[in-house]
C-alpha positions in Angstrom: 55.4 -4.4 145.7 55.4 -5.1 142.0 55.2 -8.6 140.7 57.9 -9.7 138.2 55.2 -9.7 135.4 54.2 -6.1 136.1 57.8 -5.0 136.3 58.5 -6.8 133.0 55.5 -5.3 131.3 56.4 -1.8 132.6 59.9 -2.2 131.3 58.7 -3.3 127.9 56.3 -0.4 127.6 59.0 2.1 128.7 61.3 0.8 126.0 58.5 0.9 123.4 57.9 4.6 124.4 61.4 5.5 123.4 60.6 4.6 119.8 57.4 6.6 119.5 57.5 9.5 117.0 55.0 12.2 117.2 53.7 13.6 113.9 51.3 16.5 114.1 51.1 16.9 110.4 48.4 19.3 109.3 48.4 17.9 105.8 47.1 14.5 106.9 44.1 16.1 108.5 42.9 17.9 105.3 39.8 16.6 103.6 41.5 16.1 100.2 38.3 15.3 98.3 36.9 18.8 98.9 37.2 21.2 96.0 38.8 24.1 97.9 41.5 21.8 99.3 42.1 20.3 95.8 42.4 23.9 94.5 44.8 24.8 97.4 47.0 21.8 96.8 47.3 22.6 93.1 48.5 26.1 93.9 50.3 25.4 97.2 53.7 26.3 96.0 52.4 29.7 94.7 50.7 30.4 98.0 53.6 29.6 100.4 54.6 32.6 102.5 51.3 34.5 102.3 50.0 33.3 105.6 46.3 34.0 106.2 46.2 37.0 103.9 43.5 37.3 101.3 44.7 38.9 98.1 42.3 40.3 95.5 43.6 41.0 92.0 41.6 43.3 89.7 42.5 43.0 86.1 41.5 45.4 83.3 40.9 44.3 79.7 41.7 47.7 78.3 45.4 47.7 79.0 45.3 50.6 81.4 44.1 51.0 85.0 43.3 54.6 84.6 39.7 54.2 83.4 36.6 55.2 85.3 35.2 51.6 85.4 38.4 50.2 86.8 38.9 52.8 89.4 35.2 52.5 90.5 35.6 48.7 90.8 38.8 49.2 92.9 37.1 51.8 95.1 34.1 49.5 95.7 36.4 46.6 96.6 38.4 48.8 98.9 35.3 50.1 100.6 33.7 46.7 101.1 36.9 44.9 102.2 38.2 47.5 104.5 35.6 46.6 107.2 37.1 43.1 107.3 40.7 44.2 107.8 42.3 43.4 111.1 45.7 44.7 112.0 48.1 42.3 113.5 50.9 44.8 113.9 50.7 45.5 117.6 53.3 47.6 119.4 
């Protein structure tokens, strides 16, 4: 059936397969020279645990959020971003 060379080669390859280690690291596939990846890696520790959520922060310079300009900005953001929301909480 098999020649002794084929059996020997098969045995060596089988032994070599025992020492293979799979590494499906996502980080190795990132284009690290692109600006958004550079920015992400700088803030990676701060962003852990957020998943795929987009968070928008609105800051006021007046010290209070109860101004007409601030509330209008917040309303516009809520109106524009609400069309993009997708609920992942399925029963």
